C-alpha positions in Angstrom: -38.7 155.9 -71.9 -39.5 156.3 -75.9 -36.7 155.7 -78.8 -36.0 157.4 -81.6 -34.3 157.0 -84.6 -31.0 159.0 -84.7 -29.1 159.0 -88.8 -25.6 160.4 -89.0 -23.2 159.9 -91.9 -19.9 158.6 -91.3 -17.4 157.6 -93.7 -17.5 153.6 -94.6 -13.9 153.7 -93.4 -14.1 154.2 -90.1 -17.2 152.8 -89.8 -16.5 149.6 -90.6 -13.2 149.6 -87.8 -15.5 150.9 -85.4 -17.9 148.1 -85.3 -14.7 145.6 -85.0 -13.5 146.8 -81.9 -17.3 146.9 -80.6 -17.6 143.3 -82.2 -14.9 142.5 -80.2 -16.2 143.9 -76.4 -20.1 142.6 -77.8 -21.2 145.9 -78.3 -23.4 146.6 -81.1 -23.4 149.8 -82.8 -26.5 151.4 -81.1 -25.1 150.1 -77.9 -22.0 152.5 -78.2 -23.3 155.4 -79.8 -26.1 155.4 -77.2 -23.1 154.4 -74.1 -21.5 157.3 -75.6 -24.7 159.8 -75.3 -25.3 159.0 -72.0 -22.2 158.9 -71.0 -21.9 163.0 -72.3 -25.3 163.7 -70.2 -24.0 161.8 -67.2 -20.5 164.3 -67.3 -21.8 167.5 -69.0 -19.5 167.5 -71.2 -17.4 164.7 -74.2 -16.4 162.0 -72.4 -12.7 162.1 -74.2 -10.5 164.6 -74.0 -10.3 166.5 -77.1 -6.9 168.1 -76.8 -5.0 170.1 -80.3 -2.0 169.9 -79.4 1.4 168.0 -78.5 1.1 169.3 -74.0 -1.8 168.5 -73.9 -1.6 165.1 -74.5 1.4 165.1 -72.3 -1.0 166.7 -69.9 -3.7 163.5 -70.8 0.0 160.8 -70.8 0.7 162.5 -66.9 -2.7 161.8 -64.9 -3.3 158.7 -66.9 0.4 158.0 -64.9 -0.7 159.8 -61.7 -4.0 157.0 -62.1 -1.1 154.0 -62.9 0.4 155.0 -59.7 -2.5 155.3 -57.1 -3.3 159.0 -57.1 -6.7 157.9 -58.0 -8.5 155.7 -56.1 -10.1 152.5 -57.9 -13.3 150.9 -57.1 -13.4 147.7 -54.6 -17.0 146.3 -56.4 -16.0 145.7 -60.7 -19.3 145.2 -60.9 -20.0 148.7 -59.9 -20.0 150.3 -62.9 -21.4 147.3 -65.0 -24.2 147.4 -62.8 -24.2 151.1 -63.4 -24.6 151.4 -66.6 -27.1 148.8 -66.4 -29.4 151.2 -64.8 -29.4 154.0 -66.8 -30.0 150.8 -69.8 -33.4 151.1 -68.0 
């Protein structure tokens, strides 16, 4: 697939903080942005919940607690998500 450049403007402090987090995960900025773009396409939506109020945050927390209570199935093959990501990165 042909590659292209994307130029974005970001607050320097935000960039530095994000870059530190990506580095701690073994990612560079380009890979992290590509992951975001691929997840956006995959979900046909933003890969996170946008919220304007506490009520929405509470709903998101309740969904997460549901996950922690086992209401959602967890893959038994923990390498599957990584394999899936590697397939997307080809």
